[in-house]
ZALUM-663448 format. One record per residue: x, y, z of N, C-alpha, C in turn; residue number from 1. Coordinates in steps of 0.001 Angstrom, whole numbers, plus 500000, padded with zeros to 6 digits. Atoms other than C-alpha are relative to their C-alpha. Layout:
! residues N
R      nx      ny      nz     cax     cay     caz      cx      cy      cz  resi
R       X       Y       Z       X       Y       Z       X       Y       Z   NUM
...
***
This chain:
! residues 293
R      nx      ny      nz     cax     cay     caz      cx      cy      cz  resi
R  501200  498809  499521  499781  500014  500246  500975  501149  499510     1
R  499696  498709  500427  500995  503613  499019  499480  501710  500406     2
R  500529  498719  499309  500118  506365  501256  500469  501516  499358     3
R  499291  498720  500500  500025  509807  499956  499228  501682  500934     4
R  501058  499002  500315  499098  513451  500698  499720  500722  498820     5
R  499834  499591  501810  497997  515006  497751  498616  501353  500619     6
R  500958  498552  500299  495748  518759  497072  499189  500304  498841     7
R  500819  499304  501195  493075  519927  494900  499220  501202  500512     8
R  501071  498966  499481  490564  522656  495045  499316  500063  501690     9
R  500404  499723  498541  489072  521683  498025  500573  499719  501548    10
R  498899  500166  499134  492116  521410  499945  501313  498487  500103    11
R  498867  500973  499810  494909  519035  501440  499592  499239  500844    12
R  500695  501150  498843  494392  515557  502647  500427  498615  499768    13
R  499522  500890  500027  495333  512251  503023  499391  498766  498721    14
R  500810  500896  501006  494900  509046  500227  501034  498807  499871    15
R  499483  501280  500141  495955  505859  499211  499747  500301  497985    16
R  499471  499828  501409  497744  505635  495588  499375  498382  499358    17
R  500616  501322  500464  495509  502601  493567  500436  499470  498782    18
R  499514  500136  501414  496034  501159  490368  499310  500907  499128    19
R  501080  499619  500966  494636  502299  487422  500110  502043  499838    20
R  500037  499026  500170  495789  505692  487772  499479  501495  500670    21
R  500977  499464  499735  493361  506701  490763  500776  500123  501166    22
R  499721  499748  498559  493453  507887  494376  499054  499569  500985    23
R  501394  500282  499456  491199  506924  497121  500226  501582  501245    24
R  500057  498830  499002  490356  509891  498820  499248  499877  501663    25
R  500755  500300  499024  490194  509140  502559  499482  501488  500835    26
R  500776  499298  499378  488902  512458  503688  498411  499943  499456    27
R  501246  500192  500144  485977  511526  501916  499467  498980  500697    28
R  500419  501359  499941  485807  507548  502528  500463  499969  501677    29
R  500033  500289  498868  487049  508109  505943  500378  501180  501259    30
R  499538  498718  499534  487291  511818  507791  501049  499686  501029    31
R  498665  500102  498760  489261  510594  511326  501278  499975  499050    32
R  498340  500029  500376  492156  510035  508585  500429  500578  498713    33
R  500277  499042  501448  491527  512826  506680  501424  501095  499389    34
R  498524  499861  500173  495388  513781  507218  501068  499345  500279    35
R  498915  501366  499887  498529  511898  507144  500151  500009  501425    36
R  499625  499862  498729  499527  512779  510882  498405  499117  501207    37
R  501731  500588  499444  495346  511891  511630  500216  498361  500043    38
R  499603  501497  500544  496127  508375  509981  501115  499147  501089    39
R  499213  500690  499324  499448  507673  511927  499683  499920  501325    40
R  500188  499833  498368  497919  508598  515489  498881  498657  500314    41
R  501015  500888  499792  494961  506526  514688  500845  498227  499964    42
R  499205  501096  500075  497864  503258  514813  499211  499026  499324    43
R  500033  501629  500744  497230  499554  513557  498271  500499  499711    44
R  501382  499808  500181  493249  500052  513905  499723  500634  498849    45
R  500159  498616  501315  492889  503073  511389  500837  499423  498516    46
R  499400  500727  501421  495320  501320  509067  499362  498954  499362    47
R  501047  501437  500658  493493  498122  508787  498847  500708  499040    48
R  501561  499425  501459  490188  500437  507704  500746  500635  498782    49
R  499525  499409  501300  492286  502052  505288  500160  498905  499242    50
R  499427  500894  500399  493705  498945  504105  498346  499172  498853    51
R  501346  500348  500977  489795  497343  503482  499521  501069  499168    52
R  500978  499333  500971  488370  500407  502247  501004  500262  498263    53
R  499491  499879  501598  491432  500534  499477  499806  498784  499421    54
R  500704  501327  501205  490498  496849  498567  498890  500186  499287    55
R  501804  500213  500645  486657  497607  498144  500301  502079  499661    56
R  500260  498678  499990  487028  501615  497475  498799  500315  499544    57
R  501278  499995  500552  483808  503182  497248  500006  501322  499001    58
R  500339  499426  501700  483106  504887  493916  500316  501605  500667    59
R  500161  499217  499694  482322  508127  495460  500930  500938  500367    60
R  498857  499821  499107  486020  508544  497270  501067  499895  498987    61
R  498844  500118  500574  488177  508011  494157  499707  500904  498618    62
R  499871  499195  500928  489743  510447  492019  500778  499901  499233    63
R  498505  500261  500535  492085  510549  489341  501113  500555  500328    64
R  499052  499564  499597  495306  510928  490023  500472  501337  499152    65
R  499864  498774  500630  495645  513472  487232  499595  501181  500486    66
R  500555  498981  499538  493459  515697  488859  500216  500750  501334    67
R  499327  499636  498970  495539  516174  491914  501144  500251  499848    68
R  498752  499616  499637  498879  517226  493421  500230  499598  500935    69
R  499387  500752  499046  501069  515302  495127  500751  500478  500996    70
R  498880  499464  499340  502434  516454  498154  501121  499690  501223    71
R  499292  501000  499392  504791  515591  500722  499677  499365  500844    72
R  501015  500682  499531  503926  512900  502276  499379  500743  501740    73
R  499913  499464  498778  504162  514803  505917  500354  501734  499519    74
R  499707  498824  500665  503778  518533  504683  500784  501048  500691    75
R  499854  499393  499258  504489  520168  507584  500498  499139  501498    76
R  499751  500508  499018  506452  518147  510237  500009  501334  501333    77
R  500323  498883  498892  505566  519395  513698  501063  500297  500998    78
R  498888  499883  499334  509028  519041  514869  500967  500396  498718    79
R  499000  500207  501057  512343  519557  513069  500519  498386  499353    80
R  499935  501074  500616  513497  516615  510878  501305  499184  500235    81
R  498885  500862  499014  515987  514318  512647  500521  499537  498743    82
R  499329  500355  500689  518656  513517  510612  501686  499057  500370    83
R  498565  500762  499494  522055  510884  510800  501269  500310  499153    84
R  499510  499955  500875  524887  511798  509197  501432  499306  499971    85
R  498786  500798  500542  528216  509844  507650  499350  498711  500860    86
R  500243  501506  499507  526226  506731  508108  500000  498710  498978    87
R  499691  501200  500798  527499  504597  505062  501474  500262  499774    88
R  498304  500808  500223  531219  503612  505039  500788  500911  498587    89
R  499227  499407  500618  531993  504933  502030  499712  501540  499579    90
R  500000  498898  500151  530690  507864  501929  500612  500919  500879    91
R  498958  499237  499413  532724  508755  504825  501455  500033  499606    92
R  498557  500173  500080  535568  507452  503520  499837  501092  498739    93
R  499948  498930  500690  534928  510143  500312  499860  500994  500550    94
R  499792  499461  499410  534375  512657  502722  501245  500197  500488    95
R  498647  499616  499503  537538  512450  504176  501075  499876  498978    96
R  498674  499971  501331  539240  512172  501063  500583  501248  499463    97
R  499405  498528  500495  538560  515739  499918  500677  500595  501075    98
R  499390  499553  498594  539842  516337  503789  501483  499730  499786    99
R  498338  500836  499484  543524  514587  503179  499800  499027  500767   100
R  499998  501646  498774  542415  511123  505456  499579  499474  499013   101
R  499727  500888  500724  543405  508702  503916  499525  498506  500372   102
R  500275  501307  498839  542579  506298  506822  498760  500135  500552   103
R  501351  499793  498926  538800  506518  507770  499850  498871  500895   104
R  500517  500956  498788  537378  505170  511221  499134  500115  499822   105
R  501537  500376  499469  534069  503757  511684  499569  500864  501011   106
R  500166  499429  498616  532445  506238  513796  499157  499023  500764   107
R  500563  500719  498662  531402  505143  517121  498628  499990  500534   108
R  501345  499361  499662  527905  506566  517632  499226  501206  498642   109
R  500831  499445  500862  525344  507766  515007  500279  501970  500419   110
R  499977  498687  500177  526178  511689  514045  498467  500384  499667   111
R  501323  499339  500440  522579  513420  514584  500467  501438  499809   112
R  500156  498972  500101  521471  516540  513540  498913  500570  499104   113
R  501324  499904  500882  518410  518641  512102  500054  500491  498932   114
R  500353  499151  500280  516962  520351  509962  498679  500560  500049   115
R  501300  499005  499971  514043  523029  509733  498806  499389  499857   116
R  500996  500966  500329  510946  521373  509663  499231  500804  498643   117
R  500482  499111  500934  509513  524164  507353  500808  499631  498641   118
R  499363  500138  501051  512330  523130  504960  499437  498796  498713   119
R  500624  500928  500801  510103  520368  503696  499000  500185  499034   120
R  500730  499513  500882  508606  520432  500266  499557  498633  499136   121
R  500630  500857  500672  506883  518266  497715  500851  499492  498571   122
R  499034  501208  501145  508023  515178  494883  499444  501676  498884   123
R  500259  499055  501203  508053  518047  491561  500066  501480  500351   124
R  499434  498259  499232  508960  521267  493811  501021  500427  499612   125
R  498755  499130  500072  511504  523707  492900  500670  500092  501108   126
R  499043  499975  499078  514298  523407  495034  500960  501513  499426   127
R  499167  499048  499949  516185  526986  495264  501083  500189  499775   128
R  498620  500422  500249  519487  527133  494098  500990  500970  501139   129
R  499176  499366  498695  520387  529847  496913  501686  500538  499164   130
R  498982  500069  500145  522909  530927  494478  500854  501236  500928   131
R  499714  498853  499073  523206  534039  496691  500617  499669  501153   132
R  500306  501209  498724  523882  531830  499405  501489  499320  500140   133
R  499169  501490  499660  525870  528581  498956  500597  500037  498063   134
R  499775  500309  501497  528228  527988  495571  500339  498276  500071   135
R  499781  501563  499721  528196  524388  496870  498814  499059  500045   136
R  501339  500580  499979  524476  523073  496248  500244  498710  499872   137
R  499400  501167  500332  524664  519287  496792  498739  499281  500497   138
R  501042  501102  499760  522280  516054  496855  499782  499327  500976   139
R  499463  501291  498989  522078  513361  499492  498154  499081  499396   140
R  501500  500887  499683  519005  510080  498979  500002  499635  501122   141
R  499794  500468  498503  518222  509065  502375  498815  499034  499605   142
R  500947  500453  499752  515828  506333  503206  499240  500507  501369   143
R  500525  499225  498596  513270  508398  505982  499023  499071  500666   144
R  501061  500600  499174  511834  506359  508638  499005  500842  500667   145
R  500684  499420  499577  508467  507818  509762  499304  499466  501412   146
R  500681  500551  498424  507324  507559  513492  498730  499713  500272   147
R  501731  500388  500169  503795  505939  514086  499965  499475  501563   148
R  500421  500371  499008  504231  505245  517892  500884  500633  500647   149
R  499048  499010  499412  505508  507555  520589  500861  498769  500717   150
R  499241  500909  499223  508418  506142  522741  501084  501086  500563   151
R  498199  499519  499598  511766  507404  524625  500410  498764  500963   152
R  498919  500996  499726  514450  505073  525422  499599  498330  499465   153
R  500677  500767  500775  513427  502636  522790  501242  499362  499709   154
R  499139  500831  500281  514950  499170  523137  500286  499617  498510   155
R  499607  500193  501068  516672  498196  520076  499106  498874  498946   156
R  500671  500676  500057  514823  495369  519930  498515  499987  499801   157
R  501614  499703  500303  511353  496782  519876  499757  501850  498961   158
R  500022  498384  500590  512497  500145  517793  499165  499903  498424   159
R  500940  499359  500963  510580  499110  514452  498542  500125  500042   160
R  501489  499838  500011  507387  498767  516264  499452  501009  500240   161
R  500573  498372  500124  507573  502709  516435  500132  500308  498788   162
R  499177  499493  500722  508338  502750  513241  498345  500032  499234   163
R  501320  500363  501054  504909  503205  510654  500503  500294  498777   164
R  499364  500233  501380  506627  503869  507489  501196  499914  499486   165
R  498992  499405  500796  508918  504613  504959  499669  501068  498720   166
R  499659  499241  500888  509715  507008  502488  500973  500672  499601   167
R  498835  499626  500359  512137  509040  500544  500439  501797  500460   168
R  499487  498930  499784  514301  511942  501557  501277  500745  499122   169
R  498409  499114  500367  516889  514818  499655  499953  500610  500838   170
R  499719  499239  498968  518667  516446  502109  501159  500713  498832   171
R  499123  498721  501133  520040  519335  499744  500571  500631  500895   172
R  499352  499814  499107  522609  520691  501451  501270  501103  499401   173
R  499045  499710  500229  525005  523855  500997  501373  499556  500824   174
R  498564  500767  499551  528350  522231  501406  500769  501050  500936   175
R  499480  499300  499629  530030  525386  502112  499502  500905  501244   176
R  500730  499272  498664  527878  526906  504817  500519  498906  500922   177
R  499734  501254  498873  527749  523285  506523  501262  499734  500393   178
R  498722  499922  499604  531745  523611  506613  500150  501278  500753   179
R  499562  498559  499482  532042  527502  507712  498970  500211  501085   180
R  500603  499786  498863  529576  527209  510514  500176  498646  500795   181
R  499771  501365  498929  530941  524035  512392  498581  499118  500224   182
R  501467  501002  499845  527294  522734  513287  499517  500207  498748   183
R  501134  500169  501596  525188  521263  510103  498822  501043  499817   184
R  501155  499338  500071  522221  523032  510769  499674  501072  499441   185
R  499917  499544  501145  522813  525927  508633  500177  499642  498797   186
R  499614  500071  501301  524086  524600  505628  498887  498860  499259   187
R  500868  500620  500547  521285  522038  505562  498447  500461  500252   188
R  501332  499543  499651  518198  524301  506411  499880  500923  499222   189
R  500681  499411  500934  518106  526257  503645  498516  499684  499472   190
R  501323  500263  500323  514698  527144  502372  499659  499127  499053   191
R  500386  500798  501196  513198  524589  500335  500749  498787  499495   192
R  498602  501105  500621  516118  522141  500822  499567  498221  500584   193
R  500371  501814  499321  514054  518845  501927  499020  499061  499496   194
R  501030  500787  500837  511977  517355  499135  499689  498269  501055   195
R  500764  500721  499630  510095  514634  500451  499124  498924  499588   196
R  500929  500997  500765  508027  511425  499073  500581  499138  499168   197
R  501281  499900  499818  506267  510548  497130  498814  499511  500570   198
R  500833  500486  499225  504729  508590  499137  500488  499038  501558   199
R  499556  501042  499363  504782  506211  502163  499740  498369  500322   200
R  500872  501940  499630  504731  502326  502793  500326  499689  501146   201
R  500100  500312  498166  503634  501266  506132  501429  498854  499672   202
R  499087  500731  500039  506519  499387  507552  499465  498186  499773   203
R  500309  500961  500228  504316  496335  507528  500354  499451  498540   204
R  499957  500532  501284  504674  496012  503524  501169  500325  499205   205
R  498732  499472  500529  508220  496971  503246  501047  499374  501099   206
R  498992  500361  499016  511427  495512  504570  501091  500576  499639   207
R  498931  498894  500420  514023  498418  504700  500969  499361  500240   208
R  498766  500363  499441  516690  496324  505650  501202  500108  499083   209
R  498858  499683  501211  518232  495824  502397  499509  500094  498652   210
R  500938  499466  501749  516567  498079  499443  501252  500509  499160   211
R  499464  499259  500855  518190  499413  496587  500204  501192  499861   212
R  500109  498515  499820  519189  503198  496865  500825  501046  499312   213
R  498823  499330  500529  520472  505530  494714  499399  501668  499196   214
R  500589  498168  500387  520184  509369  492628  500662  500336  498877   215
R  499406  499547  501201  520361  510247  489233  499984  501573  499959   216
R  499939  498350  500188  521536  514182  488224  499983  500326  498620   217
R  500602  498950  501441  519593  515326  484684  500326  498285  499289   218
R  500541  501447  500641  519325  511272  483998  501620  499095  500375   219
R  498602  500772  498949  523393  510156  485679  499909  499790  500795   220
R  500307  500471  498920  523491  507884  487912  501056  500237  500909   221
R  498972  499449  498623  525650  509601  491094  499878  499063  501024   222
R  500105  500786  498921  524683  507430  493501  499463  498676  500468   223
R  500878  501211  500427  523867  503322  493859  500711  499267  501336   224
R  499359  500581  498652  524077  501323  497071  498586  499391  500438   225
R  501019  501068  499345  522053  499235  499414  500322  500698  501500   226
R  500467  499479  498270  520262  500354  502908  500907  498797  500798   227
R  499857  501535  499156  522182  496939  504341  501415  500665  500370   228
R  498396  499300  499830  525388  499436  504247  499903  501073  500681   229
R  499599  499121  498979  524509  501419  506730  500552  499863  501372   230
R  499102  500851  498762  526808  501464  509679  499211  499621  501014   231
R  500848  500040  499237  524126  502384  512050  498453  500026  499225   232
R  501117  499843  500855  520836  500498  511045  498686  500911  500215   233
R  500734  499069  499716  517237  501716  511544  499492  499787  501224   234
R  500213  500045  498637  516670  500375  514981  501266  500386  501145   235
R  499012  499380  498996  520208  501134  516394  499992  501791  499889   236
R  500001  498787  500204  519313  504850  515046  499029  500344  501112   237
R  501739  499511  498875  515692  504717  516894  500534  499926  501305   238
R  499618  500153  498751  517446  503514  519813  500889  501186  500614   239
R  499149  499378  499895  520205  505539  519955  499298  501423  500498   240
R  500767  498335  500061  518234  509099  519113  498901  499824  501269   241
R  501365  499907  498944  515161  507866  521809  500677  499739  501409   242
R  499645  500338  498943  517349  507661  524625  499974  501101  500583   243
R  500666  498619  499176  516386  510472  527343  498997  500809  499122   244
R  500339  499240  501299  514416  511902  524105  498487  499093  499305   245
R  501258  500485  500671  510540  511340  523098  500164  500462  498913   246
R  500599  500334  501242  509853  510248  519569  498441  500149  499944   247
R  501225  499532  500035  506615  511573  518801  499118  499545  498599   248
R  501195  500407  500971  503617  510008  516027  500415  501231  498619   249
R  499708  499185  501114  504971  511693  512607  501419  500726  500004   250
R  498401  499352  500169  508265  512735  513299  500565  498858  499121   251
R  499275  500760  501054  510579  511692  510503  501569  500538  500350   252
R  498820  499820  500081  514043  510549  510547  500609  499702  498823   253
R  499410  500740  501223  516261  510563  507402  501287  499593  500883   254
R  498858  501394  499265  518902  507784  508295  501347  499577  498947   255
R  498276  499493  500621  522041  509116  506100  500169  499673  498623   256
R  500144  500434  501351  523206  508880  502350  501332  499438  499489   257
R  498695  501192  500462  525639  506343  500634  500999  501268  499253   258
R  498817  498998  500731  528868  507699  498360  499108  500018  498549   259
R  500349  499704  501038  528476  509550  495325  499313  501050  499676   260
R  500283  498919  499590  527614  512735  496602  501030  501182  498868   261
R  499319  499034  500778  528675  515931  494226  501387  500679  500283   262
R  499122  499727  499871  531044  517460  496086  501415  499387  500521   263
R  498611  500353  500415  533466  514614  496379  500017  499382  498792   264
R  499528  500588  501199  533394  513729  492875  501515  500756  499453   265
R  499436  499221  500694  536214  514687  490603  500304  500256  498748   266
R  500277  498892  499238  536078  517138  489573  498793  500208  501107   267
R  501460  499650  499234  533389  518306  492296  499235  500563  499099   268
R  501019  499121  500938  529919  518735  490664  498882  500746  501135   269
R  500633  499242  499189  527963  521086  492286  498286  499964  499212   270
R  501291  499986  500491  523970  521317  491479  500150  501672  499315   271
R  500387  498660  501027  522966  524196  488655  498433  500427  500202   272
R  501119  499823  500409  520091  525987  488067  499246  499272  498794   273
R  500893  500751  501152  517366  523530  486046  500699  498327  499982   274
R  499530  501318  499830  519540  520336  487283  498727  498969  500734   275
R  501086  500589  500042  516912  517489  487560  500716  499043  500934   276
R  499460  500758  499057  517290  515318  490761  499286  499063  500056   277
R  501179  501161  499414  515665  511586  490898  500966  499178  500791   278
R  499546  500999  498593  515833  509732  493988  499301  498860  499944   279
R  500453  501153  500307  514737  506067  493651  500836  499177  501295   280
R  499937  501000  499057  514575  503565  496492  499302  498907  499842   281
R  500280  501046  500544  513678  500131  495768  498514  499681  501056   282
R  501549  500073  499078  509485  499391  496985  499412  501086  500599   283
R  500576  499133  499677  509094  502792  497550  499475  500965  498406   284
R  500378  499419  501191  509440  504595  494325  501104  500881  499167   285
R  499106  498456  500655  510934  508113  492515  499471  500793  500662   286
R  500084  498168  499415  511529  511613  494399  500567  500390  498976   287
R  499122  499625  501132  511922  513913  491605  499780  501490  500459   288
R  500280  498481  500108  512595  517895  491903  501320  500271  498902   289
R  498299  499343  500776  514868  520228  489996  499916  501206  500594   290
R  499354  498749  499330  516984  523089  490964  498905  501285  499098   291
R  500608  498583  500420  515093  526508  490238  501075  500501  499153   292
R  498328  498840  500326  516796  528842  487459  499348  499705  498403   293
***
């Protein structure tokens, strides 16, 4: 099942992508699940009702996909977007090489940071080039875990019980800002720098432990890896992030990017106005955005 947030003249609401280019409008079929946060907070019982409706959709609640605009699955996270840096060893190594480090060390703990929540934008939305602010705009494809059940001090063996589902994120970054300010927040929180989507796949429908993950820029394959190559898997990330800190339904956690980012290429390749970014994760889909200009 692929869950979406969409908008039309009647506003924004949650839905289910159906076959044949159709959308099940949950706002019409099931008002308590009108928005994605409400659906997530409804837990397993509400998700089961949504599955039943998707299997036998009421005619009055089905819209043509062409008549709606897909939004980010959670258009405005209630808090900052939680992120993990340097979580694929080959990405650690390529970053170290740009700084003249030849012997890379495996991080001992997840490196957490955040992006401002209002950086989130929809699939197909334009990402500003921010040419007056950064000269090193870069892309990062990431598997995103959406939290479904609140919890703190979550044991690793129970961590996936707190995941509602999976989506794709693009951690667009001003690399020069990231380095200039030491802390990563500024370089990672430029306006409209976090495309999310296009769908959320419920956790029960997809084992995210070993999925193909990649990124194409203007059709050229730049990143190609598997989620099994994470240094810290999703269970460890949730266990460590929730230590002394309560995760809430609807929180989103970006789990790190594999090797192949632009700043580490020889020669370095920065994003330019007009560049097309296509981020793909097996079983979820393709997240597409273009740099404005």
